MOPAC internal coordinates of N, CA, C and O (Angstrom, degrees):
PM7 1SCF
backbone

  N    0.0000 0     0.00 0     0.00 0    0    0    0
  C    1.4820 1     0.00 0     0.00 0    1    0    0
  C    1.4553 1   111.43 1     0.00 0    2    1    0
  O    1.2310 1   117.82 1   -56.08 1    3    2    1
  N    1.3118 1   121.76 1   123.92 1    3    2    1
  C    1.3717 1   122.68 1   177.04 1    5    3    2
  C    1.5037 1   116.35 1   -53.04 1    6    5    3
  O    1.2310 1   118.63 1   -32.52 1    7    6    5
  N    1.3648 1   120.21 1   147.48 1    7    6    5
  C    1.4622 1   123.87 1  -176.93 1    9    7    6
  C    1.5767 1   112.73 1   -51.14 1   10    9    7
  O    1.2310 1   121.32 1   137.95 1   11   10    9
  N    1.2907 1   115.09 1   -42.05 1   11   10    9
  C    1.4809 1   116.35 1  -176.73 1   13   11   10
  C    1.4915 1   108.97 1   -66.88 1   14   13   11
  O    1.2310 1   117.34 1   134.72 1   15   14   13
  N    1.3374 1   122.66 1   -45.28 1   15   14   13
  C    1.4418 1   124.89 1   176.87 1   17   15   14
  C    1.4878 1   112.78 1   -58.58 1   18   17   15
  O    1.2310 1   119.89 1   141.64 1   19   18   17
  N    1.3756 1   117.82 1   -38.36 1   19   18   17
  C    1.4378 1   120.37 1   179.23 1   21   19   18
  C    1.5692 1   110.71 1   -66.48 1   22   21   19
  O    1.2310 1   121.42 1   138.68 1   23   22   21
  N    1.3735 1   114.88 1   -41.32 1   23   22   21
  C    1.4190 1   121.08 1   178.43 1   25   23   22
  C    1.5726 1   110.20 1   -60.39 1   26   25   23
  O    1.2310 1   122.02 1   131.10 1   27   26   25
  N    1.3219 1   113.74 1   -48.90 1   27   26   25
  C    1.5396 1   119.25 1  -179.11 1   29   27   26
  C    1.5031 1   106.05 1   -60.22 1   30   29   27
  O    1.2310 1   119.01 1   136.44 1   31   30   29
  N    1.3213 1   119.50 1   -43.56 1   31   30   29
  C    1.4457 1   119.68 1  -179.01 1   33   31   30
  C    1.6134 1   111.87 1   -59.23 1   34   33   31
  O    1.2310 1   121.19 1   132.12 1   35   34   33
  N    1.3223 1   115.33 1   -47.88 1   35   34   33
  C    1.4763 1   121.30 1   178.11 1   37   35   34
  C    1.5065 1   110.37 1   -61.93 1   38   37   35
  O    1.2310 1   119.61 1   136.28 1   39   38   37
  N    1.3031 1   118.36 1   -43.72 1   39   38   37
  C    1.4985 1   120.64 1   175.76 1   41   39   38
  C    1.5753 1   111.16 1   -57.37 1   42   41   39
  O    1.2310 1   120.11 1   137.15 1   43   42   41
  N    1.2675 1   117.40 1   -42.85 1   43   42   41
  C    1.4352 1   124.42 1  -177.24 1   45   43   42
  C    1.4960 1   106.79 1   -64.67 1   46   45   43
  O    1.2310 1   119.75 1   131.01 1   47   46   45
  N    1.3110 1   118.09 1   -48.99 1   47   46   45
  C    1.4419 1   119.46 1   179.79 1   49   47   46
  C    1.5491 1   113.29 1   -62.89 1   50   49   47
  O    1.2310 1   121.19 1   138.41 1   51   50   49
  N    1.2893 1   115.33 1   -41.59 1   51   50   49
  C    1.4492 1   121.25 1   176.65 1   53   51   50
  C    1.5155 1   109.86 1   -58.55 1   54   53   51
  O    1.2310 1   118.09 1   129.38 1   55   54   53
  N    1.3538 1   121.24 1   -50.62 1   55   54   53
  C    1.3270 1   128.48 1   180.00 1   57   55   54
  C    1.5472 1   113.38 1   -53.80 1   58   57   55
  O    1.2310 1   121.95 1   142.03 1   59   58   57
  N    1.2886 1   113.88 1   -37.97 1   59   58   57
  C    1.4346 1   121.17 1  -175.74 1   61   59   58
  C    1.5995 1   110.52 1   -70.78 1   62   61   59
  O    1.2310 1   123.26 1   155.64 1   63   62   61
  N    1.4157 1   111.36 1   -24.36 1   63   62   61
  C    1.5106 1   114.62 1   178.22 1   65   63   62
  C    1.4478 1   111.72 1  -100.44 1   66   65   63
  O    1.2310 1   117.42 1  -172.30 1   67   66   65
  N    1.3473 1   122.52 1     7.70 1   67   66   65
  C    1.4475 1   123.74 1   175.96 1   69   67   66
  C    1.4884 1   110.36 1   -72.09 1   70   69   67
  O    1.2310 1   121.71 1   -23.11 1   71   70   69
  N    1.3021 1   114.33 1   156.89 1   71   70   69
  C    1.4751 1   124.98 1  -179.82 1   73   71   70
  C    1.4544 1   112.10 1  -110.52 1   74   73   71
  O    1.2310 1   119.41 1   -44.71 1   75   74   73
  N    1.2988 1   118.73 1   135.29 1   75   74   73
  C    1.4568 1   122.99 1   175.56 1   77   75   74
  C    1.5515 1   110.51 1   -61.74 1   78   77   75
  O    1.2310 1   120.53 1   -36.79 1   79   78   77
  N    1.3131 1   116.60 1   143.21 1   79   78   77
  C    1.4428 1   124.25 1   168.40 1   81   79   78
  C    1.5142 1   109.01 1  -105.48 1   82   81   79
  O    1.2310 1   122.36 1   -64.96 1   83   82   81
  N    1.3955 1   113.09 1   115.04 1   83   82   81
  C    1.4203 1   122.10 1  -174.67 1   85   83   82
  C    1.4936 1   111.96 1   -93.40 1   86   85   83
  O    1.2310 1   119.86 1   -45.76 1   87   86   85
  N    1.2981 1   117.87 1   134.24 1   87   86   85
  C    1.4340 1   121.51 1   169.34 1   89   87   86
  C    1.5988 1   107.38 1   -77.95 1   90   89   87
  O    1.2310 1   120.77 1   -64.02 1   91   90   89
  N    1.3567 1   116.13 1   115.98 1   91   90   89
  C    1.4942 1   114.24 1  -176.73 1   93   91   90
  C    1.5187 1   116.25 1   -69.63 1   94   93   91
  O    1.2310 1   121.24 1   164.20 1   95   94   93
  N    1.3297 1   115.23 1   -15.80 1   95   94   93
  C    1.4800 1   117.18 1   174.34 1   97   95   94
  C    1.4886 1   116.11 1   -79.05 1   98   97   95
  O    1.2310 1   120.49 1   145.30 1   99   98   97
  N    1.2901 1   116.68 1   -34.70 1   99   98   97
  C    1.4833 1   122.72 1   177.16 1  101   99   98
  C    1.4293 1   118.01 1  -107.47 1  102  101   99
  O    1.2310 1   120.56 1   163.50 1  103  102  101
  N    1.2948 1   116.53 1   -16.50 1  103  102  101
  C    1.4783 1   125.40 1  -174.70 1  105  103  102
  C    1.5152 1   112.86 1    65.22 1  106  105  103
  O    1.2310 1   121.21 1  -161.58 1  107  106  105
  N    1.3019 1   115.30 1    18.42 1  107  106  105
  C    1.4981 1   118.61 1   176.74 1  109  107  106
  C    1.4910 1   110.67 1   -95.69 1  110  109  107
  O    1.2310 1   120.17 1   -29.40 1  111  110  109
  N    1.3054 1   117.28 1   150.60 1  111  110  109
  C    1.4534 1   126.31 1   169.44 1  113  111  110
  C    1.4751 1   112.10 1   -62.96 1  114  113  111
  O    1.2310 1   119.13 1   -61.85 1  115  114  113
  N    1.3077 1   119.26 1   118.15 1  115  114  113
  C    1.4368 1   122.74 1   177.65 1  117  115  114
  C    1.5506 1   110.87 1  -111.69 1  118  117  115
  O    1.2310 1   119.60 1  -174.88 1  119  118  117
  N    1.3035 1   118.37 1     5.12 1  119  118  117
  C    1.3899 1   118.53 1   176.76 1  121  119  118
  C    1.5640 1   111.06 1   167.59 1  122  121  119
  O    1.2310 1   120.59 1     5.93 1  123  122  121
  N    1.2886 1   116.47 1  -174.07 1  123  122  121
  C    1.4633 1   121.21 1  -179.91 1  125  123  122
  C    1.5016 1   108.42 1  -136.45 1  126  125  123
  O    1.2310 1   119.35 1   -29.88 1  127  126  125
  N    1.3005 1   118.85 1   150.12 1  127  126  125
  C    1.4477 1   121.11 1   178.33 1  129  127  126
  C    1.6049 1   107.52 1  -130.13 1  130  129  127
  O    1.2310 1   123.01 1   -34.91 1  131  130  129
  N    1.2799 1   111.83 1   145.09 1  131  130  129
  C    1.4414 1   119.17 1   177.57 1  133  131  130
  C    1.5150 1   112.88 1   -79.79 1  134  133  131
  O    1.2310 1   119.92 1   -30.59 1  135  134  133
  N    1.3079 1   117.76 1   149.41 1  135  134  133
  C    1.4689 1   114.29 1   177.33 1  137  135  134
  C    1.4676 1   114.45 1   -68.86 1  138  137  135
  O    1.2310 1   117.69 1   -22.32 1  139  138  137
  N    1.2848 1   122.01 1   157.68 1  139  138  137
  C    1.3910 1   129.70 1  -173.10 1  141  139  138
  C    1.5653 1   107.80 1  -129.19 1  142  141  139
  O    1.2310 1   121.21 1   -52.27 1  143  142  141
  N    1.3072 1   115.29 1   127.73 1  143  142  141
  C    1.5007 1   116.80 1  -176.43 1  145  143  142
  C    1.5911 1   106.12 1   -97.42 1  146  145  143
  O    1.2310 1   121.81 1    -4.08 1  147  146  145
  N    1.3438 1   114.14 1   175.92 1  147  146  145
  C    1.4285 1   120.63 1  -178.87 1  149  147  146
  C    1.4385 1   115.99 1   -59.26 1  150  149  147
  O    1.2310 1   121.75 1   144.23 1  151  150  149
  N    1.3883 1   114.25 1   -35.77 1  151  150  149
  C    1.5312 1   116.90 1  -175.79 1  153  151  150
  C    1.5254 1   105.80 1   -74.45 1  154  153  151
  O    1.2310 1   116.90 1   145.05 1  155  154  153
  N    1.2032 1   123.50 1   -34.95 1  155  154  153
  C    1.4673 1   124.24 1   176.84 1  157  155  154
  C    1.4953 1   111.04 1   -65.77 1  158  157  155
  O    1.2310 1   120.66 1   135.07 1  159  158  157
  N    1.3213 1   116.35 1   -44.93 1  159  158  157
  C    1.5062 1   119.36 1   174.78 1  161  159  158
  C    1.5170 1   110.72 1   -59.41 1  162  161  159
  O    1.2310 1   118.65 1   136.30 1  163  162  161
  N    1.2982 1   120.17 1   -43.70 1  163  162  161
  C    1.4229 1   121.95 1   179.95 1  165  163  162
  C    1.4271 1   113.91 1   -62.67 1  166  165  163
  O    1.2310 1   118.78 1   140.52 1  167  166  165
  N    1.4299 1   119.93 1   -39.48 1  167  166  165
  C    1.4310 1   123.90 1   177.38 1  169  167  166
  C    1.5608 1   108.91 1   -64.50 1  170  169  167
  O    1.2310 1   120.58 1   137.06 1  171  170  169
  N    1.3306 1   116.50 1   -42.94 1  171  170  169
  C    1.4459 1   120.34 1   179.62 1  173  171  170
  C    1.5619 1   109.97 1   -60.41 1  174  173  171
  O    1.2310 1   121.29 1   128.58 1  175  174  173
  N    1.3052 1   115.14 1   -51.42 1  175  174  173
  C    1.4931 1   117.62 1   178.24 1  177  175  174
  C    1.5230 1   113.88 1   -56.61 1  178  177  175
  O    1.2310 1   120.55 1   135.66 1  179  178  177
  N    1.3858 1   116.55 1   -44.34 1  179  178  177
  C    1.4300 1   118.93 1   175.97 1  181  179  178
  C    1.5294 1   114.92 1   -58.34 1  182  181  179
  O    1.2310 1   121.29 1   139.25 1  183  182  181
  N    1.3296 1   115.14 1   -40.75 1  183  182  181
  C    1.4533 1   118.77 1   176.05 1  185  183  182
  C    1.6092 1   110.86 1   -61.30 1  186  185  183
  O    1.2310 1   121.58 1   136.93 1  187  186  185
  N    1.2726 1   114.58 1   -43.07 1  187  186  185
  C    1.4784 1   121.45 1  -179.51 1  189  187  186
  C    1.4916 1   108.64 1   -63.58 1  190  189  187
  O    1.2310 1   119.74 1   138.12 1  191  190  189
  N    1.3031 1   118.10 1   -41.88 1  191  190  189
  C    1.4892 1   121.74 1   178.57 1  193  191  190
  C    1.5237 1   113.36 1   -60.87 1  194  193  191
  O    1.2310 1   120.54 1   137.57 1  195  194  193
  N    1.3695 1   116.58 1   -42.43 1  195  194  193
  C    1.3979 1   122.24 1   177.43 1  197  195  194
  C    1.5879 1   111.06 1   -65.22 1  198  197  195
  O    1.2310 1   123.31 1   134.72 1  199  198  197
  N    1.3280 1   111.26 1   -45.28 1  199  198  197
  C    1.5523 1   115.54 1   179.25 1  201  199  198
  C    1.5089 1   110.73 1   -60.21 1  202  201  199
  O    1.2310 1   120.48 1   137.32 1  203  202  201
  N    1.3846 1   116.68 1   -42.68 1  203  202  201
  C    1.4513 1   117.53 1  -179.81 1  205  203  202
  C    1.5390 1   111.55 1   -65.92 1  206  205  203
  O    1.2310 1   121.06 1   140.53 1  207  206  205
  N    1.3064 1   115.57 1   -39.47 1  207  206  205
  C    1.4472 1   117.92 1   175.92 1  209  207  206
  C    1.5307 1   113.19 1   -56.07 1  210  209  207
  O    1.2310 1   121.47 1   132.77 1  211  210  209
  N    1.3664 1   114.79 1   -47.23 1  211  210  209
  C    1.4350 1   123.05 1   177.28 1  213  211  210
  C    1.5179 1   111.64 1   -58.81 1  214  213  211
  O    1.2310 1   120.45 1   137.35 1  215  214  213
  N    1.2712 1   116.74 1   -42.65 1  215  214  213
  C    1.4749 1   122.62 1  -179.62 1  217  215  214
  C    1.5174 1   109.25 1   -63.73 1  218  217  215
  O    1.2310 1   120.36 1   131.91 1  219  218  217
  N    1.3104 1   116.92 1   -48.09 1  219  218  217
  C    1.4146 1   124.99 1   179.82 1  221  219  218
  C    1.5150 1   111.45 1   -54.55 1  222  221  219
  O    1.2310 1   118.84 1   140.17 1  223  222  221
  N    1.2990 1   119.82 1   -39.83 1  223  222  221
  C    1.4274 1   124.15 1  -179.08 1  225  223  222
  C    1.4928 1   116.85 1   -71.93 1  226  225  223
  O    1.2310 1   121.12 1   162.60 1  227  226  225
  N    1.3675 1   115.47 1   -17.40 1  227  226  225
  C    1.3948 1   119.54 1   173.91 1  229  227  226
  C    1.5241 1   115.90 1   -72.06 1  230  229  227
  O    1.2310 1   119.02 1   -30.91 1  231  230  229
  N    1.3471 1   119.47 1   149.09 1  231  230  229
  C    1.4462 1   118.60 1   179.34 1  233  231  230
  C    1.4648 1   109.65 1   -76.14 1  234  233  231
  O    1.2310 1   120.42 1   -15.94 1  235  234  233
  N    1.3736 1   116.81 1   164.06 1  235  234  233
  C    1.4434 1   124.02 1  -174.13 1  237  235  234
  C    1.5610 1   112.55 1   -60.54 1  238  237  235
  O    1.2310 1   121.12 1   142.34 1  239  238  237
  N    1.3638 1   115.47 1   -37.66 1  239  238  237
  C    1.4501 1   117.83 1  -177.31 1  241  239  238
  C    1.5189 1   111.48 1   -67.03 1  242  241  239
  O    1.2310 1   119.42 1   144.15 1  243  242  241
  N    1.3689 1   118.71 1   -35.85 1  243  242  241
  C    1.3855 1   124.69 1   177.83 1  245  243  242
  C    1.5275 1   109.39 1   -67.58 1  246  245  243
  O    1.2310 1   120.49 1   129.54 1  247  246  245
  N    1.3122 1   116.68 1   -50.46 1  247  246  245
  C    1.4408 1   118.84 1   178.15 1  249  247  246
  C    1.5679 1   113.02 1   -55.94 1  250  249  247
  O    1.2310 1   122.03 1   137.33 1  251  250  249
  N    1.3382 1   113.73 1   -42.67 1  251  250  249
  C    1.4750 1   119.28 1  -177.87 1  253  251  250
  C    1.5556 1   107.46 1   -63.90 1  254  253  251
  O    1.2310 1   120.40 1   138.60 1  255  254  253
  N    1.2911 1   116.83 1   -41.40 1  255  254  253
  C    1.5008 1   117.55 1   177.75 1  257  255  254
  C    1.5475 1   114.22 1   -61.38 1  258  257  255
  O    1.2310 1   122.23 1   143.25 1  259  258  257
  N    1.3844 1   113.34 1   -36.75 1  259  258  257
  C    1.4778 1   116.27 1   178.26 1  261  259  258
  C    1.5198 1   110.67 1   -67.85 1  262  261  259
  O    1.2310 1   121.51 1   136.52 1  263  262  261
  N    1.3386 1   114.71 1   -43.48 1  263  262  261
  C    1.4702 1   118.68 1   177.94 1  265  263  262
  C    1.5319 1   112.38 1   -63.14 1  266  265  263
  O    1.2310 1   119.57 1   139.15 1  267  266  265
  N    1.2813 1   118.43 1   -40.85 1  267  266  265
  C    1.4727 1   122.62 1   178.69 1  269  267  266
  C    1.5900 1   108.62 1   -63.58 1  270  269  267
  O    1.2310 1   120.24 1   138.68 1  271  270  269
  N    1.3176 1   117.15 1   -41.32 1  271  270  269
  C    1.4406 1   118.60 1   177.28 1  273  271  270
  C    1.5702 1   109.73 1   -62.41 1  274  273  271
  O    1.2310 1   119.47 1   138.25 1  275  274  273
  N    1.2945 1   118.61 1   -41.75 1  275  274  273
  C    1.4578 1   121.38 1   179.05 1  277  275  274
  C    1.5265 1   106.28 1   -63.12 1  278  277  275
  O    1.2310 1   119.63 1   133.07 1  279  278  277
  N    1.3255 1   118.31 1   -46.93 1  279  278  277
  C    1.4804 1   120.15 1  -179.55 1  281  279  278
  C    1.5225 1   110.82 1   -58.24 1  282  281  279
  O    1.2310 1   119.08 1   136.57 1  283  282  281
  N    1.2886 1   119.36 1   -43.43 1  283  282  281
  C    1.5089 1   121.98 1   178.65 1  285  283  282
  C    1.5571 1   110.75 1   -63.98 1  286  285  283
  O    1.2310 1   118.89 1   138.79 1  287  286  285
  N    1.3171 1   119.71 1   -41.21 1  287  286  285
  C    1.4488 1   120.24 1   171.27 1  289  287  286
  C    1.4568 1   115.66 1   -55.34 1  290  289  287
  O    1.2310 1   121.33 1   134.19 1  291  290  289
  N    1.3637 1   115.07 1   -45.81 1  291  290  289
  C    1.4627 1   118.04 1  -173.79 1  293  291  290
  C    1.5243 1   106.66 1   -69.11 1  294  293  291
  O    1.2310 1   120.45 1   141.60 1  295  294  293
  N    1.3315 1   116.75 1   -38.40 1  295  294  293
  C    1.5189 1   117.93 1  -175.87 1  297  295  294
  C    1.5220 1   108.40 1   -70.11 1  298  297  295
  O    1.2310 1   118.33 1   149.40 1  299  298  297
  N    1.3610 1   120.79 1   -30.60 1  299  298  297
  C    1.3798 1   123.89 1  -178.47 1  301  299  298
  C    1.5346 1   112.60 1   -80.61 1  302  301  299
  O    1.2310 1   119.85 1   161.97 1  303  302  301
  N    1.3218 1   117.88 1   -18.03 1  303  302  301
  C    1.4297 1   123.81 1   177.68 1  305  303  302
  C    1.4862 1   116.41 1   -76.74 1  306  305  303
  O    1.2310 1   118.51 1   -17.24 1  307  306  305
  N    1.2848 1   120.44 1   162.76 1  307  306  305
  C    1.3822 1   126.03 1   176.63 1  309  307  306
  C    1.6162 1   108.17 1   -67.32 1  310  309  307
  O    1.2310 1   120.34 1   -71.34 1  311  310  309
  N    1.2963 1   116.96 1   108.66 1  311  310  309
  C    1.4999 1   122.75 1  -175.98 1  313  311  310
  C    1.4702 1   110.34 1   -69.78 1  314  313  311
  O    1.2310 1   117.89 1   158.22 1  315  314  313
  N    1.2594 1   121.62 1   -21.78 1  315  314  313
  C    1.5053 1   121.23 1  -179.71 1  317  315  314
  C    1.5065 1   110.01 1   -64.60 1  318  317  315
  O    1.2310 1   120.36 1   143.14 1  319  318  317
  N    1.3055 1   116.91 1   -36.86 1  319  318  317
  C    1.4550 1   121.82 1   176.62 1  321  319  318
  C    1.5442 1   111.10 1   -63.28 1  322  321  319
  O    1.2310 1   118.54 1   135.31 1  323  322  321
  N    1.2674 1   120.40 1   -44.69 1  323  322  321
  C    1.5059 1   127.77 1   175.93 1  325  323  322
  C    1.4669 1   107.09 1   -63.11 1  326  325  323
  O    1.2310 1   118.76 1   133.10 1  327  326  325
  N    1.3567 1   119.96 1   -46.90 1  327  326  325
  C    1.4367 1   120.72 1   178.45 1  329  327  326
  C    1.5382 1   113.90 1   -58.39 1  330  329  327
  O    1.2310 1   119.84 1   136.85 1  331  330  329
  N    1.2819 1   117.91 1   -43.15 1  331  330  329
  C    1.5027 1   121.49 1   178.30 1  333  331  330
  C    1.5474 1   106.42 1   -60.78 1  334  333  331
  O    1.2310 1   118.52 1   130.23 1  335  334  333
  N    1.3072 1   120.42 1   -49.77 1  335  334  333
  C    1.3664 1   123.75 1  -176.42 1  337  335  334
  C    1.5225 1   112.70 1   -62.38 1  338  337  335
  O    1.2310 1   119.56 1   143.08 1  339  338  337
  N    1.2914 1   118.44 1   -36.92 1  339  338  337
  C    1.4787 1   120.00 1  -177.38 1  341  339  338
  C    1.6126 1   105.91 1   -75.42 1  342  341  339
  O    1.2310 1   120.98 1   147.80 1  343  342  341
  N    1.3426 1   115.74 1   -32.20 1  343  342  341
  C    1.4585 1   116.62 1   177.82 1  345  343  342
  C    1.4971 1   111.64 1   -65.99 1  346  345  343
  O    1.2310 1   122.92 1   141.27 1  347  346  345
  N    1.3626 1   112.01 1   -38.73 1  347  346  345
  C    1.5296 1   118.70 1   179.73 1  349  347  346
  C    1.5000 1   108.97 1   -67.69 1  350  349  347
  O    1.2310 1   119.28 1   141.02 1  351  350  349
  N    1.2677 1   118.99 1   -38.98 1  351  350  349
  C    1.4628 1   123.39 1  -179.52 1  353  351  350
  C    1.5432 1   112.62 1   -66.96 1  354  353  351
  O    1.2310 1   119.54 1   139.90 1  355  354  353
  N    1.3156 1   118.48 1   -40.10 1  355  354  353
  C    1.4792 1   122.06 1  -175.40 1  357  355  354
  C    1.4771 1   115.80 1   -96.20 1  358  357  355
  O    1.2310 1   122.51 1   159.87 1  359  358  357
  N    1.3792 1   112.79 1   -20.13 1  359  358  357
  C    1.5186 1   119.09 1  -175.58 1  361  359  358
  C    1.5213 1   112.99 1    71.15 1  362  361  359
  O    1.2310 1   119.74 1  -158.95 1  363  362  361
  N    1.3768 1   118.11 1    21.05 1  363  362  361
  C    1.3828 1   120.47 1   172.91 1  365  363  362
  C    1.5035 1   111.31 1  -116.25 1  366  365  363
  O    1.2310 1   118.60 1   -44.77 1  367  366  365
  N    1.3453 1   120.28 1   135.23 1  367  366  365
  C    1.4168 1   125.52 1   175.91 1  369  367  366
  C    1.5685 1   111.34 1   -67.52 1  370  369  367
  O    1.2310 1   120.10 1   180.00 1  371  370  369

C-alpha cells in the first residue's frame, strides 16, 4: 500500500475513534478530540513536571516579568475570543 494510502487509512480509523467536544452551554458539538493512551498521558505529565521544575528555579523577578508579559498579551488580544472560550469551558453565558 503506498504511504499516502496508509496515512489516509490511519487518519480515517483515528477519526472514527474521536470523541465529540460538547459546549455545555449550548449542548452543540464544537469540535472533536482524538483518544489519548496512558503512554501519551505519561509523556505529557513528564513534560509538565520538567517545565514546573524549570519555572521553580527561576527567581521571582523573572517569573513576574513572564507573567506580566502574558497579561499584556491577553489585554492586547481580542477579548471576545477569550470570552467565548471561557463560556464554552464553563457552560455559563
